[in-house]
N, C-alpha and C positions, 0 to 999 in steps of 0.2 A: 503493501501500499506504500510505504512510503516512498519508492520508487516513483511512481504514477502521478505524486503531488508535486515532484520535482521536475515531471517533464511538463507539466502542464504549465506551471511558473516559466519556463524556459520559452513555451510556443506564446505565452504572452509578450513577452519580451521582444520576440523576433518580430510580431506583427503590428508593433508601433509603426505608424508611418512618419517619418520628418517632413515637417513642412515646408522649413526654412527654403530648401531647395525651389519649390512651388511659388511659394511668393514672392523669392527675388524673381522669377521670370516671369509675372502677374506685373509687377513693379516696371520689367524691363518691358513688356510691351504695353504698360499705359502710357509710359514716358515716350516709347515710339509713335503711338499715335497721337499724343497732344502735339507731337514734332511736326507731323505728316500733314495733320488735317489741315492745317491754316493753308499749306502748298495745294492741298486738293481741291481745295473749294475756289482758291483765287482762281482757277480754270486754266492755268498755263501757259495764256497770253499777258503776258506784262502789259500792263495800264497803269499810267501813272492817274488815280482818280482825282476830279476836285474835292474841294471841300467843301461841306454845308452842314449846316446847323442841326438839320434834323433829314436822320437815316433810317432807313426799315429797319425795326426791331427781328421780326423771325419774316426769312423768306421762303415762302413756299417753293413747292418743285413747279418748276418752268422753264421755259426755253431763255437761252441766253444769246445776247446779241453783245458783240463785242466790237469796237470801232476803236483800235491803236493810233499810234503817233503818225504812221503813214496814210491813214485815212482808208486801210483796207477793214472789211467789213467779215465777223466770223460768225456764224450760227451753231451753237453748241460746238463751239473749239475748232470748225471747219469752215475754212475759208470759204466766202461765197461771193457770187455777186449779186448787184442790185435785181437783175432778172431772179436769180435764182430765193432768193429772199423773200420775192413777193411769192412768187410760188409757194414757197416752204410754209409762208404766212396763209395764203388764201386755205390751205389745204387743213391749216388746224386755228382758226382765227380763234377759238376757246380757251386757248390757253392763256397763261401767264406771260409775260414777256419782260425780260428784266433788260433792260442796254446799259453797259458800261462804257462809256467813252474817257479815251486820255484827254487830259485838259487842255492841250495842245492843238486838240483836233478841232478846224473849223466849225464856228455851230451851226453853217448850210448844210454839211456833213451830217451832223444828229440831226436836223430837220429834215434831211432827203430820208434818211430812216424812219423818222415820226410818220412822214405821208405816205411812207408803205407801209408803215403799220395800221394806220388809219383806211387807206384804200382796200386794206386786207379784212376790214372790219374786226380788226382787234382790239377788244374793250378795257380789256385789263393791262396795264404796262405799267413799268416803274423805272426811274433813272435811278441806278446803282451811286453813291458818295462816298466818299471818305469822310468818318466821323469829324469834327474840327475839334480843335485842341483846346 
């Protein structure tokens, strides 16, 4: 009987799980996501956004239109012409559209994109800006 008791005690000692490596891994994954999430959200196209006092608090899912410093238009990170943009917007006028434009872009270029969205009957459109300090 005595042998049996000692063997049960040794089995209990072996089946304890060390949680420290698992917590280390969780911490590393958390830090990785914290660092990479802002890069993913920005869209990969470098744009120096203008500053404004009011910015949107929560951004719903929608289509992103980006106008870079050279005036090139991107729809969801893909370069498009004005005609391709108009065609894509006519296909989904119910989508929420977020327009991001570099602060150095001519206002007329942004107005052209807004006109395309109006002709395509897009009802929900937002201009993305950088928060003022």
